[in-house]
C-alpha positions in Angstrom: -0.1 42.7 -95.0 3.5 42.9 -93.7 5.8 39.9 -93.3 5.4 39.7 -89.5 1.6 39.6 -89.7 1.7 37.0 -92.5 4.0 34.8 -90.4 2.0 35.0 -87.2 -1.3 34.5 -89.0 0.1 31.5 -90.8 1.5 30.0 -87.6 -1.8 30.5 -85.8 -3.7 28.8 -88.6 -1.3 25.9 -88.7 -1.5 25.4 -84.9 -5.3 25.5 -85.1 -5.3 22.4 -87.4 -4.1 19.6 -85.1 -7.1 18.0 -83.6 -7.5 14.6 -81.9 -10.9 12.8 -81.9 -12.0 11.8 -78.4 -12.5 8.0 -78.1 -16.1 6.9 -78.1 -16.9 3.8 -76.0 -19.1 1.5 -78.0 -21.2 -1.2 -76.4 -21.5 -4.9 -77.5 -22.5 -7.4 -74.8 -23.3 -10.2 -77.2 -19.8 -11.6 -77.6 -20.0 -13.6 -74.3 -23.1 -15.5 -75.4 -26.5 -15.8 -73.7 -27.4 -16.7 -70.2 -31.0 -17.5 -71.0 -34.1 -15.7 -72.2 -36.8 -13.3 -71.0 -40.3 -13.7 -72.3 -43.0 -12.8 -73.4 -42.6 -9.7 -75.5 -45.5 -8.9 -77.8 -49.2 -9.1 -78.2 -51.1 -9.5 -75.9 -48.4 -9.7 -73.2 -45.6 -7.3 -72.3 -45.7 -4.5 -74.9 -42.3 -2.9 -74.2 -38.8 -4.4 -73.6 -35.7 -2.3 -73.2 -32.1 -1.8 -72.0 -30.7 1.0 -69.9 -27.2 2.2 -70.9 -24.7 5.0 -70.3 -23.8 7.0 -73.3 -20.3 6.3 -74.4 -20.1 9.4 -76.6 -21.7 12.7 -77.4 -23.7 11.1 -80.3 -25.2 7.7 -81.1 -24.9 6.4 -84.6 -26.9 3.2 -84.2 -28.1 0.7 -81.7 -29.3 -2.9 -81.9 -31.8 -5.0 -79.9 -32.6 -8.7 -80.5 -35.7 -10.9 -80.7 -35.6 -14.7 -80.5 -37.9 -17.6 -80.8 -41.7 -17.6 -80.7 -43.4 -18.3 -77.4 -47.0 -18.1 -78.3 -49.4 -17.3 -81.1 -48.8 -17.1 -84.9 -47.9 -14.6 -87.6 -45.5 -11.7 -87.6 -45.3 -9.2 -84.8 -45.0 -5.5 -85.8 -43.0 -3.2 -83.5 -40.8 -0.2 -83.5 -37.4 0.7 -82.0 -37.1 3.7 -79.7 -34.5 5.7 -77.8 -35.3 7.9 -74.9 -33.9 9.8 -71.9 -34.3 8.1 -68.5 -35.5 9.8 -65.4 -34.8 7.0 -63.0 -38.1 5.2 -63.3 -39.5 5.9 -66.8 -38.8 7.5 -70.1 -38.3 11.3 -69.8 -38.7 12.0 -73.5 -38.6 9.9 -76.7 -35.6 11.0 -78.8 -35.8 8.5 -81.6 -38.5 6.4 -83.2 -37.8 3.9 -86.0 -39.8 2.8 -89.0 -42.0 -0.3 -88.7 -40.3 -3.6 -88.2 -41.7 -7.2 -88.1 -40.5 -10.4 -86.4 -41.7 -13.9 -87.2 -40.3 -17.4 -87.1 -36.7 -16.6 -88.2 -35.2 -17.3 -84.7 -32.7 -15.0 -83.1 -32.5 -11.8 -85.1 -30.6 -8.6 -84.6 -32.6 -5.4 -85.3 -30.3 -2.4 -85.9 -31.6 1.1 -85.8 -29.7 4.0 -87.5 -30.0 7.1 -85.3 -27.9 9.3 -87.6 -25.5 10.7 -85.0 -28.3 11.7 -82.6 -26.8 14.0 -79.9 -26.5 12.6 -76.4 -24.7 13.7 -73.2 -21.7 11.5 -72.5 -22.2 9.4 -69.4 -25.9 10.1 -69.0 -28.3 7.2 -68.8 -30.7 6.4 -71.7 -33.0 3.6 -72.6 -33.2 1.8 -75.9 -36.4 -0.3 -76.3 -38.8 -2.2 -78.6 -42.5 -1.5 -78.3 -45.8 -2.4 -79.9 -47.7 0.1 -77.9 -48.1 2.7 -80.7 -49.4 0.3 -83.3 -52.9 -0.7 -82.0 -54.2 -4.2 -81.3 -52.5 -7.2 -83.0 -53.2 -10.9 -83.0 -51.5 -13.0 -80.3 -47.8 -13.3 -81.1 -45.1 -13.2 -78.5 -41.3 -13.8 -78.5 -38.3 -14.1 -76.2 -35.2 -11.9 -75.9 -31.8 -13.2 -75.0 -30.1 -12.3 -71.7 -26.4 -11.5 -72.0 -23.5 -13.1 -70.1 -21.5 -9.9 -70.3 -22.6 -7.1 -68.0 -22.8 -3.4 -69.0 -23.7 -0.3 -67.0 -27.5 -0.5 -67.0 -30.1 -3.3 -66.9 -33.2 -4.8 -68.5 -36.4 -2.8 -68.1 -40.0 -3.5 -69.3 -43.5 -2.0 -69.2 -46.9 -3.7 -69.5 -48.5 -0.8 -71.3 -50.5 -2.6 -73.9 -51.5 0.0 -76.6 -51.0 2.9 -74.2 -48.0 4.6 -75.8 -48.3 7.6 -73.4 -47.6 5.2 -70.5 -43.9 5.1 -71.5 -43.4 8.6 -70.0 -46.0 8.4 -67.2 -45.9 4.9 -65.7 -43.1 3.4 -63.6 -41.2 0.7 -65.5 -40.2 -2.7 -64.0 -36.6 -3.9 -64.1 -34.3 -6.9 -63.7 -30.7 -6.9 -62.7 -29.7 -8.7 -65.9 -28.8 -7.2 -69.3 -30.4 -8.2 -72.6 -28.4 -8.5 -75.9 -27.5 -4.9 -76.8 -25.2 -3.0 -79.2 -24.6 0.7 -79.5 -22.2 2.7 -81.7 -21.2 6.1 -80.5 -19.4 9.1 -82.0 -17.5 12.1 -80.6 -16.7 15.5 -82.0 -13.0 16.2 -82.5 -11.5 18.2 -79.6 -8.1 20.0 -79.5 -5.4 18.6 -77.3 -4.6 20.8 -74.2 -1.3 21.7 -75.7 -2.9 22.7 -78.9 -5.3 25.1 -77.1 -2.3 26.8 -75.5 -0.5 27.2 -78.8 -3.7 28.5 -80.4 -4.2 31.1 -77.7 -0.6 32.2 -78.1 -0.9 32.2 -81.9 -4.1 34.3 -82.0 -2.6 36.6 -79.4 0.4 37.1 -81.7 -1.9 37.9 -84.6 -3.8 40.5 -82.5 -0.5 42.1 -81.5 0.7 42.2 -85.1 -2.6 43.8 -86.2 -2.4 46.4 -83.5 1.2 47.2 -84.5 0.1 47.4 -88.1 -2.7 49.8 -87.3 -0.3 52.0 -85.3 2.1 52.0 -88.3 -0.7 53.0 -90.7 -1.8 55.8 -88.4 1.8 57.1 -88.2 2.4 56.8 -91.9 -0.7 58.8 -92.7 -0.1 61.5 -90.1 
C-alpha cells in the first residue's frame, strides 16, 4: 500500500470515529406529587390500568407503574406489566410482558419493569399497563393508583376486561384526561454529527480515488 493510500485510509477511519449520542427524553412525572387516586384496580373490578406516552427514544430500557393502598378484599393481588403499541383506541400489539408480580398491604409501591432496550419508534404513542386479565380468577383484592400533578404527553387509560386477555387488542379502552404516576427510561443509538458525515463521505471518496490510482499504477507497471 503506497503512502498516499495509507494516509487517506487513516484519515477516513479517524473521521469515521467521532460520534455523538442523540439525547433520549426520559419520563418521570412523580416528582410533583400526587393529585389524588384512581380506583379500583384488581379482582373483581377493573382488570387493566395503563398510561399512554410518546417514546422519547428509539429504545426503552425500563418503565415503572405504581400501586397504592388497598380498597377492598384481602390478600395479595397477582398481576403483570405490559408494553404495547397503541392504535388510538386499544392495544395494537403487545411488545413486552413481565414476570409475575404481587401487591399487598405495603402501600404506595413502584413496580419497575426492565425491557432490555426494546426497540420503539421515537415520537410514536405506546401504552404501558398493569393487568390481571391473563392470570385467571383471583379472590377479591383491589387497589388504587396515584394520579400525577405533572402532565406528560398521553393520559390514563383502562379496560374492564376481566380475564379476557384478548380484549386488550379488540375492545375499545376508556380514558381520563389525567396521568397516573409513570416513569420511563429511553435509549438512543449513536448518530454521526452532520459535519462528520460530510468528512466521512470526503474521506471514503479519497480512499476510492487512491485505490483507483493504485490499480492504474499496477496495470502500467505490469504492462
